[in-house]
C-alpha positions, 0 to 999 in steps of 0.5 A: 460401558467403557469411557473414551471411545469403543468400537461396537463391531465386536459387540453387536449382532446382525440380522439380514432382512433381504425384503426390508419388511421387518419393523421393530416388533418383527426384529425383536420377535426374531431376536434369536436369529441375530448372529455375531458376524465374527468381524473384529474390524472397525466397521461392518462391511456388507458390500453392495447389496439391496438387503436391509440390516438390523444391528442389536447392541446391549449396553449395561451401566453397572455403576451407581450414577447415570451415564451419558454416551454418544452413539456414532455411526461414522458413514455419511453416505448411509441412505436410511438409518432408524435408531431405536432407543427406549422404544423411541425411533430416530429416523435419519440418513443421507436420504432425509434432510439434515434436520432429521439428525438428533445431534448436529454433525457430519455423521450420525450421532445419537445421544443416549443415557443409561440409569444406574444398573440399567440394561438397555438393548438398542436396535439400529436398522440400516439400508443404503443405496451404496456400499453398506459400510457401518462403523459404530462407536460409543463415545464419552461425551467429553471425549467426543466433544474434543474429537469433534473439535479436532475433526472439524478443524482438520476438515476446515484446514483441508477445504480452506487450502483446497479452495485457496489453490483453486482460486490462485490457479483460476487467476493464473488461468485468466491471465495466462489462458493456458488450458492446463490451469483450467483442468487443474481448477476443475480437478480441485473443484470436483475433488472438493465436491466429492470429499465434502459429499463423501464425509457429510459436509456437503449435506450439512452446509451445501444442501441441508434441506435435500434428501433422496439419492442426491447426497450420495449421487453428488459424491459419486459424480464428484469422484468421477468428474475429478478423476476425469479432469485429473486424467485430462490434466495428466495427458496434457501435462505429460504429453502422453499422446506423443510420449506413450501413444499406445498407453494414451489410448488407455487414458482416452478410454478412461476419460470416456468412462469418467465422463460418461459414468456420471450419467449412469450414476444419475439415473441408475445409481443403485444398479451401477454403483458397485460396478463403477466402484470396481472400475475405479479400483482398477483405473487408479493403479493403471493411471499410476502405472502409466505415470511410472512408465513416463517417469522411466522415459525421463519426462520432467512433468511425469516425476511430479504427477506420479509422485502426487498420484502415488501419495493420493493412492496411499492416502485413500488406501490407508483410510480404506484399510483403517475402515476395514480394521487392517490398519490402526486408527490414528490421525494419518489413517483417519484423514488419509484421503484428505491428507493425500488429496491435499498433498497431491494438489500441492505437488501438482501446483508445484508442477505447474509452477515448475512448468511456468519456470521452464517456459520462462527459462526457454523464452529467455534462452530464445531471446538470448539466441535471437540477440546473438544472431542479431549481433552476428548479422550486424557483423556480417553486414559490416563485413559485406559493406567493406566488400563493395564489389561482392555486394554489386555482384550479389545485387546483380544476381538478386536483380536477375532472380527478381526478373525471373520472378517477374517473368513467372508472375506474368505467367501466373493468375494473381487471384488464384495462384495457378497458371493464367491464360497466357501460360495456358496458350503457350503450353497448349501450343508446345504440347500440341507440337509435341503430341504431333511429333510423338503421335500420341493424344492430347487432352484439354478440359474447360470448366465453368462454375455453375451460376457464378454470376448469381453467386457474386450477386448474392454473396458479393465479390469478395466471397466470389474471389474466395470461391475462385481460389478454393475452386482453383485449389481443389481443381489443382489437386486432381491433376498431379502429373509432371506434364499436367497444367491447371489454369484460369482461363478467364472469369469463372472459367478454368482449363486443364492440359493433360498430355498423353491422355485419351478421351476416356481418361480425360473424361475420368479426370474431369469427373474426379474434378467435378466430384471433388468440387461438389464435395467441398459443399460450398454453400450457393443459396441461389443454386438449385441444390444449394451448393456450388457445382461446376460443368466441364467439357473435355476433348482429346485426340491425336493431332493430324495434318491441317488441325490446330490447337484452336480446333481442340479448344473449340471442341472442348468449348462445345462439350462444355456448352452441351454440359450446361445445356443438359443441366449443369454439374456434369461432364461431357466429352466431344 
């Protein structure tokens, strides 16, 4: 047996047990069926399959002294591991409590000892809900102790830095109330949860007594939610909705996936884990590509985000490729995910700091511009003071404009902002005369709010005034022609004038008004149907000799009375 560390992938043979029915005696009985996979990687990789796998490793001590070794399986997310050594079974895995491990470590470590000239066959039975990536390494105890110290030091440095950035940006959010900082905090939090679940630290420190699917599910939830928070952070930080609106739809769909997939993970982890992982593998380059597009559009924040995401992608890829044996194992590839994640978090933190700096600079520029404008205004006022005659003329024009404004106010209802009764009477007289000259019809309508007195009594006059304003606004939107007029006739009554409109057209206009107000769904607790409604009476004809506007108005009033007698919330025409 070698000293130091030795990967066992090339020395182990494998037996697939699709039904998971074999026990140790059954596996031994089928020793001839164990086959070498021919893999020279650092780990066996069987993908997402429901089969159980048996691994057989033969160890031999040719020396004269007993040898102690550490047998490590360095994948914390393997659900069920049974390690058989000298007919003793060690049963552990992510689906069992942390205390089931024979050696306290974030991975699965089994101390073994071989007597001089002893040959020992070790069987390992592995089943997992997720991907079956099985890296096996044999360590010299002293070498493993040094490696373990260094490993926990790196993990502590990473998680300490991540939590420090999380706390700092949480304080910034509480002070600035900028949602972007909260999204960054959410991203860091879920990334920490995901990586701690991925590398076994969460099972060791956060939920050591928990077994079942939760340790694996928690890691998958963390990855999905951290990706979702990062995508939301990207959209807000870069402003993809305006910068790249078509690609922003892709980000929206990814957001839906990232925040909905945890539900599938919770309830159907075994069935969906492989499919979700495939979509993740597609989503990462896609997000990176969208970031590059934003960089080409010269968006300042896109430079930071894309650089951060590329570094994270490189870090994750280096760890994955090293696990498959395509890259050599070294501190960079071993901790690629943590290194990439830490650098990404720092770059995004710099991006937030740069954003704050830009905002302060823009604010300072705006203040300087405001001061310059104020100084210019003062100079202008000083010059105007020296031009007394010009100021008197200006004041005269202002007085004339004010008089015109007062005249307009005298024609406007102060509560609703539409024409008042006085204006209505003037326009009705003028339009009546015009209709008589041009021999064309003239239509008017009277509107009354149903049960308005009860509304006021129930909700109070302030709510009643607000109701009148909303009714007036909705009423006005239905009559938009140049010659149309909407007015408050008095109290809860409104009226409209529509030149060149016959009775059928007037009925259609009034019906659209009635439906528009009903669509507001203003609550009216004491009304029969629970919402505010109106009744409208309309009249329209061509003026004849001997008739007056009062006749038309009286006809509309009679139609309104009939609408209320027939049950309200309706339109009647004379």
